[in-house]
C-alpha positions, 0 to 999 in steps of 0.5 A: 225697870228704873236706872239712873241713866238713860244709857242702860235703859235705852240698851234694854229698850233695843233688847225688847224691841227686837224681840217685838215688845213695844216699850216706851221709858216714863220720866226720860226728861228727868235723867239729869237732874243733879240729884237723882230721886228714885221715884222720879228716876227713868223707867222701862215700861212695857206696853202690854201687862201681858209681856212683862214676864217675858220681857224681864226674861229676855233682860235677864239673858241679855246681862247674863250673855253680856257677863259671860262675853265680858269674861271670856277671852279668845286667841287670835289664830294669826298672831296669838294675841288674847282678845275679849271675847266681845271683839270681833278684829284682834287689836294686836294684828287686825285680823278677824276672830272666829265667832 
C-alpha cells in the first residue's frame, strides 16, 4: 500500500503489527520529496506473502470503522451535549461518555 505521507502508513502499520502481522515501510526516507513520484512513495509491505489477504481485510475493516465513527455522534448523559463518537470525555462538561 503506497501513501504520500508516513502518517497513514504508520497507522496502518500499527493496526497490522497489533494483529501479529510483521511489516516494514519501504522508501520511508523518500517521504519528504518536494515533488512526490508515485513509484517512490513510501509503501507498507507485509513480510510474509501469506499474510497479504488478511492484512488487506484488517485495513479495510479499520477504514470502515473509522468512517463509521467519524459520522456517528453520541449525547452526554449529564449535560445533553452532542459529541463525536470517537470522544471518550464530553467536550462541554468533562464527563466520561458511555462506550
